[in-house]
C-alpha positions in Angstrom: 66.3 154.1 96.4 68.7 155.4 93.7 68.1 158.6 91.9 65.8 161.4 92.5 62.2 160.5 93.7 59.8 159.6 91.1 56.9 161.8 92.4 55.5 163.7 89.5 55.3 167.4 90.5 53.4 168.4 87.4 50.0 169.9 87.9 47.0 167.7 87.8 43.3 168.5 87.7 40.6 166.8 89.7 36.8 167.1 90.2 37.2 166.8 93.8 36.3 170.2 95.8 39.4 171.3 97.8 37.9 174.8 98.8 37.1 173.3 102.3 40.7 172.3 102.6 43.2 174.9 104.2 47.0 174.7 104.3 49.4 175.8 107.2 53.0 175.8 106.1 55.9 176.7 108.3 59.5 177.8 107.5 62.6 179.8 107.9 65.0 180.7 105.0 63.8 177.8 102.9 64.6 179.7 99.7 64.0 177.6 96.6 62.4 174.9 98.7 59.6 177.3 99.7 59.1 178.3 96.2 58.7 174.6 95.1 56.1 174.2 97.8 54.0 177.1 96.6 54.4 175.8 93.1 52.9 172.4 94.2 49.7 173.9 95.6 46.8 172.6 93.5 44.3 174.8 91.9 41.0 175.3 93.6 42.4 174.8 97.0 41.1 176.8 100.0 43.0 179.4 102.0 46.8 179.0 102.5 48.7 180.4 105.6 52.4 180.6 105.8 54.1 181.1 109.1 57.6 182.6 108.9 60.3 182.5 111.7 62.6 185.5 111.1 63.7 184.5 107.4 66.1 186.9 105.7 65.6 185.4 102.2 62.4 187.2 101.3 60.1 184.3 102.1 57.3 186.4 103.6 57.5 188.8 100.5 57.3 185.8 98.2 54.3 184.4 100.1 52.4 187.8 100.0 53.4 188.3 96.3 51.5 185.1 95.7 48.5 186.2 97.5 49.3 183.9 100.4 48.5 185.0 104.0 51.8 185.4 105.8 52.3 185.3 109.6 55.7 186.7 111.0 56.4 185.2 114.4 57.5 187.3 117.3 61.1 185.6 117.7 61.4 187.4 121.2 59.4 184.5 122.4 61.0 181.0 122.4 60.4 179.4 119.0 59.2 175.8 118.3 57.6 174.4 115.2 54.6 173.6 117.4 54.3 177.4 118.2 54.4 178.1 114.4 51.8 175.5 113.5 49.4 176.8 116.1 49.9 180.4 115.1 49.0 179.4 111.4 46.1 177.2 112.6 44.7 180.2 114.6 45.0 182.6 111.7 43.4 180.1 109.4 40.4 179.7 111.8 40.0 183.4 112.5 39.9 184.4 108.7 38.3 181.4 107.3 36.1 179.6 109.9 34.4 177.5 107.2 37.6 175.3 106.6 36.9 171.7 107.5 40.5 170.2 107.0 43.8 171.7 107.4 47.1 170.4 105.7 50.1 171.0 107.9 53.3 170.8 106.1 56.9 172.1 106.5 58.3 174.7 103.9 61.0 172.4 102.8 58.5 170.0 101.3 56.4 169.9 98.2 52.9 168.3 98.0 52.4 165.4 95.8 49.8 165.7 92.9 46.5 164.1 94.1 47.5 164.0 97.8 45.0 166.6 99.1 42.1 164.9 97.1 42.9 161.3 98.4 43.6 162.6 102.0 40.2 164.6 102.2 38.3 161.8 100.7 39.8 159.5 103.4 38.7 162.0 106.1 35.2 162.4 104.6 34.7 158.7 104.5 36.1 157.9 107.9 34.4 160.2 110.3 36.4 158.7 113.3 39.7 159.7 111.6 41.3 162.9 113.0 44.5 162.9 110.9 45.5 161.3 107.5 49.2 160.9 106.5 50.7 159.4 103.4 54.2 158.5 102.0 56.8 161.3 102.6 59.7 160.9 100.3 63.1 162.5 100.2 63.9 164.5 97.0 67.6 163.3 96.5 68.2 160.1 98.5 71.2 159.6 96.4 73.0 162.7 97.5 74.0 161.1 100.9 73.3 158.2 103.2 71.8 160.5 105.6 69.2 161.5 103.1 68.6 157.9 102.2 68.1 157.1 105.9 65.4 159.7 106.1 63.6 158.3 103.0 63.6 154.8 104.7 62.6 156.0 108.0 59.4 157.7 106.6 58.2 154.5 104.8 55.8 153.5 107.6 53.1 150.9 107.5 49.7 151.6 106.0 46.6 151.5 108.2 46.0 152.8 111.6 49.0 154.5 113.1 49.9 155.8 116.5 51.1 159.1 115.1 51.9 161.1 112.1 54.9 163.5 111.3 54.9 167.3 110.4 53.1 166.6 107.2 49.5 165.6 107.6 45.9 166.5 106.7 43.8 167.0 109.9 40.2 167.4 110.6 39.9 171.0 112.1 37.2 169.8 114.6 39.7 167.3 116.0 42.7 169.8 116.3 40.5 172.2 118.2 39.2 169.5 120.4 42.8 168.5 121.2 43.9 172.0 121.9 46.4 172.0 119.0 50.2 171.2 119.4 52.1 171.9 122.6 54.1 174.9 122.2 56.7 173.9 124.7 58.0 171.0 122.8 61.2 171.4 120.7 60.5 168.1 118.9 57.9 165.3 118.8 55.0 167.6 118.9 53.1 165.7 116.3 53.1 162.3 118.0 52.2 164.1 121.3 49.1 165.7 119.8 48.2 162.3 118.2 48.5 160.7 121.6 45.9 163.2 123.1 43.6 162.8 120.1 43.8 159.0 120.4 43.0 159.2 124.1 39.8 161.1 122.9 38.8 158.3 120.8 40.1 159.6 117.4 42.1 157.6 114.8 45.3 158.3 112.9 45.4 156.8 109.6 48.2 156.2 107.1 47.0 155.7 103.5 48.8 154.2 100.6 49.4 157.4 98.8 52.1 159.6 98.0 52.0 162.8 100.1 55.2 165.1 100.1 58.7 165.4 98.6 61.0 166.7 101.4 64.4 168.2 101.0 66.5 167.2 104.0 69.7 168.6 102.5 71.4 166.5 105.0 75.1 165.7 103.8 77.2 165.6 106.9 77.7 163.3 109.9 77.3 166.2 112.2 73.8 167.1 110.9 72.7 163.4 111.3 74.1 163.5 114.9 72.2 166.7 115.8 69.0 165.4 114.2 69.4 162.2 116.2 70.0 164.0 119.5 66.7 165.8 118.8 65.0 162.5 118.2 66.3 161.2 121.8 65.1 164.5 123.4 61.7 163.8 122.0 61.6 160.3 123.1 62.4 161.4 126.7 60.1 164.3 126.9 57.1 162.9 125.2 57.3 159.4 126.9 57.4 161.3 130.2 54.1 163.0 129.2 52.5 159.8 127.6 54.0 156.7 129.1 52.4 154.5 126.4 54.3 156.5 123.7 57.9 156.1 122.8 58.7 154.5 126.3 60.3 151.7 124.4 62.5 153.9 122.3 63.4 155.9 125.3 64.5 152.8 127.3 66.3 151.4 124.3 68.6 154.4 124.1 69.4 154.2 127.8 70.1 150.4 127.6 72.3 150.5 124.6 73.7 153.9 125.0 74.6 153.7 128.6 73.9 150.5 130.6 75.5 148.0 128.1 78.6 150.1 127.5 79.1 150.5 131.3 78.6 146.8 131.9 81.2 145.9 129.3 83.9 148.5 130.0 83.9 149.3 133.7 84.5 145.7 134.9 87.0 145.0 132.2 90.1 145.4 134.5 88.7 143.0 136.9 87.4 140.4 134.3 90.6 140.4 132.3 88.5 141.8 129.4 85.9 139.1 129.4 83.1 141.7 129.9 84.0 143.3 126.7 82.4 140.2 125.0 79.1 142.1 125.9 79.9 144.6 123.0 79.1 141.7 120.6 75.5 142.7 121.2 76.0 145.6 119.1 76.8 143.8 115.9 74.0 141.2 116.7 71.5 144.0 117.0 72.5 145.6 113.6 72.2 142.2 112.1 68.7 141.8 113.6 67.6 145.3 112.1 69.1 144.4 108.7 67.1 141.2 108.6 63.9 143.2 109.6 64.4 145.7 106.8 65.3 143.0 104.3 61.9 141.2 105.1 60.2 144.6 104.5 61.6 144.6 101.0 64.7 146.8 101.3 67.9 145.7 99.3 70.9 144.9 101.5 72.7 148.1 100.3 70.1 150.1 102.2 69.2 147.7 105.0 72.9 147.4 106.1 73.6 151.1 106.5 70.0 151.7 108.0 70.9 149.1 110.7 74.4 150.4 111.4 73.1 154.0 111.9 70.2 152.7 114.1 72.7 151.1 116.5 75.1 154.1 116.3 72.1 156.4 116.9 71.6 155.1 120.4 74.5 157.3 121.6 73.0 160.6 120.2 69.6 159.5 121.3 71.1 159.2 124.9 72.6 162.5 124.6 69.3 164.0 123.8 67.5 162.4 126.5 70.2 163.4 129.0 69.8 167.0 127.7 65.9 166.9 128.4 66.2 165.3 131.9 69.0 167.9 132.9 67.0 170.9 131.8 63.8 169.4 133.4 65.7 169.0 136.7 66.9 172.6 136.5 63.4 173.8 135.7 64.5 175.2 132.3 63.1 174.8 128.8 65.4 173.2 126.3 66.6 175.2 123.4 65.8 174.2 119.9 68.0 171.6 118.3 68.6 172.4 114.6 70.5 170.2 112.1 70.4 172.6 109.1 
């Protein structure tokens, strides 16, 4: 975990034909991060579409200077990453209908050398797989504990998966069949689409391959809190749409963020403080999570803070869930939650 990620970003050549692979990238004011993404695109690749959300740093001009198709979203309409990805996918299909696979990627990421070749081979050899994802890493995990937490969070098990994240190679046929992402979601749009894909018989596959190098640039507690609030919002909204997805995470945030504190604190005056002993469940939960991470191979210096922030995260997750339910009760759409 110490030091900058070891992904080699130098260009590599491969005999694998990537002309049937298109790319849809989204971003806003990514600056050097976007330029690193453009530099990471391999030679011989199919079309690339960049979808911009009102950048003021020349991102659209930079894309067009490199010969990349750029789409500027109409920001008078509510913005979501899902809407941006759908806009890029539509442009890709309109101009290049022969593209078979599409790599969705965030503009603050760089593609790992060899990823598109490995992922496209996985789709070619597994016709029942709709989406392939790999190992997303954080560019500078040593810069902050929050960056390091992101890097650990993205180290998901290899094999069949329930969902993917924002970076993934998808079969165009499958995305079309599912109807793309849900424009209304401010977070969790990838797992939600994956749930619809799996309901149609498609599989999601996580392969053992480096995929992208991400630049979270998350250096403050406030950024972590906002990101975790957004996660809680996604847990609540997506689980309400697909009861089999994230229901456990949503219930966990309610139990640990609301029910347990209420049971411990509210009766305290009547129990002479004995009910406060229930709060010992929090360090017990942290210890259990740390043991789990240790069994997965994490060093204690990583497992301990990960466990601590997982427990602390129940409170911003609850805040995010409450934000969703309040908006839903009022019949309003939630506003975007941004942490950077």
